[in-house]
N, C-alpha and C positions, 0 to 999 in steps of 0.2 A: 400591503405586502407586495413590494416590487422586487421581483427576481430577475437578475441579468445573468446572462451567460457569456464567457470570453475565454481567450486563450489565458495561460499562466504568464505572469509577469514577475520579475525578480522583487518587486516590493511586497508580492504577496508571501514572500517566504516566513516571515516572523508570525504572522496571524496563523498560517498553515502548521507551523511547527506545533503551536499551542493546542490547535485542533488535534493533532497526532499524539500529543502528549496525554490529552484528555482521553482520546479515543481508545489508545492501546493501554490506558491505566498505567503508565510508567512510574507514577508517583507511588504505587502501592508496594513496589518493592525496590526503590532506590530514592535517595533524596532529592529534593525539589532541582537543585542545580544540576544532579547527575541525570535526573529525568528531562530535563531541557535539553543537555547536551545529546542524550540519546536520541530524542525526537529530531533533533538536528542531523544527526548521523543518518537516521532513516529517511527523512525527507530529501536530504541531499544525494543519497543512494539512489532513490526512485528517480530522483532528476537526472541522472546519467541513463535513465533506461526507458525513454518514451520518444515516441513520434507525433503524438497527439495529446493535446492537454485541453481541459475544458475547467474553467473556475466558476462556482455560483457565487454571486454577489446579492446580499439581501439587504436593501436600505444602505447601500454603499459600504457594505461591511462582507469581507471574504468569509464564506461559511462552509464551503466544500470543493473538492477536487476530484477529478479522476484523470489518469494517465493511462494511455494505451501503446504499446509498443508492436509496430509493425517490424518483425524481427530482421526480415530482409532488408528494409531499408535503413534499419536504425543506425546512427552514427552518433556517437558522443562528443559533445563540444569540450574544449580543453577548459573553459571556465567551470563546467559543471563538473568535470573530474576533479579540478582543483579544489572546489567547494567540497567535495566529499572527501578527499584526503585530509585537507585541514580540519574538518569536523570530526574525524576519526582521531586525528592526532589530540585534539582537545580533551576528548573522551578519555584518551590514554593517559591523560597527565595524573590523574588519581588512581588510588587503588581500587576504590569502588568502580570507578569506570572501566578500569581493567578487566574487573570480574564480570560486569555487564557486558563487555565485549566478547568474553568467551560465551556467554549465553547466546549472545547473537550470533556468534559462529556456529554453535550447534543448530540453531533455527536454520540456519542457511543450509547445513548439511541435510537437515531433515526434509527441507524443500527440494534438494537436489535428488534426494532418495524417493520422494513421492514422484517427482518428474519422471524418474528413470523406471519405477514401477509401473507407470502407465503403458510403456511401450508405445509411445505415440510422438510424432513430430507436430509441433503445432506451428502455425505460421505467424500468431500473434499472442501477445499477453496483456491481460489488464495489470498493470504494475502498480497502481496506487488508487484506492477509492476511500474517500473519507468525506464524512458530512458532520458538522458540529452537533452535538448533542442537544443543544438548545433548538435546534431547526428540523430534528427529525420528526417524521410524521406530517411534513409539509409539502411532500412529493418530490423534494429537491433531488433526493437520491436517484428517484425513479427517472426524472429528467436527464440527469447526469449519465445514468446507465444508458438511457436510450440515445444520447448524444454518440456515446461508445459505439452502439450498434450500428448508427447511421455512418459513423466513420469506418467501421468494418464494411459496410455494403460499398461505400465509396472506393475502398482500397480492394475490393473484392476478396477480402479474408473470410473465408467461409467457417473458420473455427478459431477459438481461442481459449485461454486457461487462465486460472488465477490460484493464488495461494492464500489461504485464510485459515483461522483457527478459533477454538472456544472462547477467547478473549474478545472476539468480534460478534457483530450479528450476522453470522454466516448464514441463518435461515432467509435472510434477503434474497441471496443467490438461488436458492431453490424456488422463492416465488417468482422469480425472473426467469425461470425455465433452464436454469443450469443444473448440470448433472455432477453429483460427487463421484468422482473416479476413484482415489485412493485416500487413505486415512492411516494416520500414525499417532499412537499414544506415546507421550513422554513425560517423565518426571523431573522437575528441577529441583535443585536444592537452593533456595534463595533467602539469604539471611538467616541461615539456620532453619528454615522452614521447607518442607516439601510441597511442591506445588504441580498437579497434575494438569496437562494440557493435551487436548487432541487437535492435531494439525491435518488440513485437508487441501486436496486439490480438485477443483471444481473445472468443468469445460463446458463450452456453448457452441452447437454446430448451428450456423447462421445460414439459413436458407435463403439464398438471393435468387430472385426471379429474374 
């Protein structure tokens, strides 16, 4: 097993999109076509929101990514903004896509409320963290997370936050020493069925010696 770590490259997009579709179980509440478009929207949105990237490559295949944003230093490129807008428009072309967009909008509002409820101002955000399910348990996630901490130390960022929910392995963050600050329960109506989810904001205070 040969694991390499490097910065994100544009050619990583398609593989990472599939990892996100799988990780967030988009296929469970939409068609495969819409799930793929939704993953594209999510990933392209995250790529408008970072200053540091690290991609895990196992045997020449991309298997994970972590993105961190130094909020003060962040500047979004025109290319990444264009990719985000284009992906959103593609999702809006179908009625199913428009319904999914409304759910996404609700989630964004929940995230904003969680951040507001914390009554804290953070200098950094962990904007994206995903590892292929086929590679979980191999220590790849821990190495990616440690690379983010190393970046924080280098940038003298003593605290950061992230959003997560019950569709993810949120217990990982507690094992890494993060603290759950706020939580909100939400019931969504998806394809005629009710689905309950809990949304969290976690933070980490990094002791810099």
